[in-house]
C-alpha angles and dihedrals in degrees: 000000000000116000133187140196108248099209109106094003103072118069133185137058113355124192117236115223095242089060092049088057094052117107094241134111124279090246091056091051091051089047090056092051091050092050090051088051091054094043093054107163094355130081093234144034138188113211113157120251090243089057091048091049091051093049092049095040092234139109126276090246089058089050090055091049092052092048090051091054092050091050090049091054090048092240094124141015123212123211137167112228130188115283091003139094117233114326117209117210119199110226115216106257123232089244090067095040089057089054093236136065124236088245097059090106091058100078129144117250116266093249092049100045115131118232115265118254121242093249120079113251123229120252098251106057109279112161089205125356115213144001095243092181091056091048091056091053102041110014118173115258112265120240116259092235133011126226122227117247111278107249097175134029114284130188112278115253117233109269121236144195094067094298101105104334125099140173095222092144091047091052090053092051091045090055091054098041107096100215112070101196132125096005093173093054091047090051092051092049091048091053093048093051093045092050090054094045094244100125120095120227111294094246091054091048093050091048090052092050090051091049092053090048087064094053124105094238093056093046097045118108093001094302097311093144097048107119121232111268091245091057092044090053095042091053092046085230092171084081093059116113117235122235117261090249092054091046090053092048091052092049091052091051092049092050092055 
């Protein structure tokens, strides 16, 4: 049986001791190591949830669950920033704030210490930090624009990835919209328009949907000509003017 010494020969995400001691699932601990691997020398990273799911061989819903655990333990913060998907910020752990790790007492004896590697080691117990070769082959896409460090408190961005981010307004609009097709595409279009400030207030949008539901074109042939909600949103069809006949019909219905 051929054996080997792992130090300096194994690359990739490494779990720090303080994360191993956290009361979270094994998947959440591996998720933290993977985020540290992506962040490298920065305090944040932005891999997609699909990429994280592929790396961990799990589903996207499991990724969301692991992220929720890390947020609950105040190990990470998740924000949505302009032109980016979710951005994961690594919160400084208590072990570093205290200046020492809980594992400081577990040190090899002086006569049994292994020689230090050429590369500098991180503060919180990584044996080896990153797979540099892998980074060169498949580096994460850089953000389009960087944000300056936050020197003063700023309003929190809505969280995403199922942690603290919902489509409550979209669900209300979806309930009212008469054609239930391509819900996922409609949700993506809704999010894109909302991020760019192109959606009207929810009450105005619902009122517009109800107005169009009374028009002849939407009622003809059992709603055959009603567009999918995603197309209706993309075209900003709530701005379309109704025909005089439809306006008259709506006024008659409101007067009843």
